[in-house]
N, C-alpha and C positions, 0 to 999 in steps of 0.2 A: 353879612351880605343882606339882612333882611330889613336895614334900614336905609338901605343904597335907595336913592332919588328913581330910578327906574323901576325896581322891584315894589317901590310905593307906589308909584303911576299905576304900574300893573296891576297890584291889588285892588286901587281905588277905582280902573277901568273895571276889572273883575266885578266889582259888588253893586256897579251900576248896571251892565250888563244881567247878572243875577236878577236885577228888580227888573229891569225891561224884559227878560225871558219870562217872569212870572205874570208879567202885564199881558204880554203877548198871549200867554196859553188863555189867562181869563178870558181875554177878549174873541179868541178864537174858537174856544172850547164849547161856550155856550151862546145862545140867543135872548134876547129881550132884555128887560132890564137886569137880569143876574149877569149879563155882559158886562155893564157898566161899573157894578158890585165888585166883582171879580178883577176886572183889570184896572180898578183902584186899590180896591181892599188886600190882594195879594200881594202887591211889591209893599203897601204901607205895613203890613204884617211883618214880611222878612224885615223891612227895616226897621221895626220896633225892636224884634228879635235879637237882631244884627247890634243894634245899639245898646241894647241891655244888658246882653251877655257877650259880645264877642268884642267889639271895638275896643281899642286901649282905654279908652275912658269910660269904658262900662260901667251901669249902675249898678249892678249884681256882679260882685267880686267870687269867681267861680275857679275852681283848680284847671290847670292849664288843660288836663286831657280832657274835661268835660267842656270847655271853650272850643277847643280843637274839633270834638265830638258835632257840637251845634253848627260852628264853620264846616266843616265837613255835609254835614244833615243839609243844610241852607246851599251850597254849592251843588251838590249832588241834585237838589231837588229841582234845581235852575236848570242841569242838562237834560233832564228828563223833560221839564217843562218846554225847554224848547225844542226838544225829539217831538213830543207829541203835539206841539202847535204846527208841527209840519215842516221847521227848518232843520232837517238832522244834520247837515253841514254845518251851522252855526253850533250846534249843540256840540257837535264833535272838535271845532276849534275852540270853543269855550272851555271844554273838559280839558284839551291838551294844553291851554294858558293856564289852567286851573293847577294841574302838574308842573309847570314851569315853573308855577310861582312856589310851589311847596318846596321843589326842590333847591330854589332860589334863597327860601327862608330856612334852609336845614339849621343854622343858628338860633332862629325862636324855637324851632320845632325841640332841638336840642334842651333847648333850656325848660319846655314844658315838662 
C-alpha cells in the first residue's frame, strides 16, 4: 500500500506542508532580518535533512529505524511549528494526515 499513487501523493503533500510549516513559523516567530533567514533557512534545512537521510534516494543510507526516527522528528517538528505559528487547526489536520499516511504505509514500516 505504501507505493499506491494516492499514498505517494499524500506523502509528497505532507512533505511540502512540512516545509511550509517551518517557513511559516520562522516568519511569524521573529521580526527583522532574522525573519527572512528563518523563513527561508528552516525549510531549506529540513529539505536537506530529508533528502540526505529520509528520501528513497538518500545520499546517506541509514538503518530503517533511524530513517523512521528522523522522519518522525521532522513531521513532529512541523506539527509543533504550525501550532506555534498560530494555526492549531492546520497543525491538527497535518498531524492526522501524517497518522493516516503511516497507517497506509504499514508494509513499508514492517519492512523497516
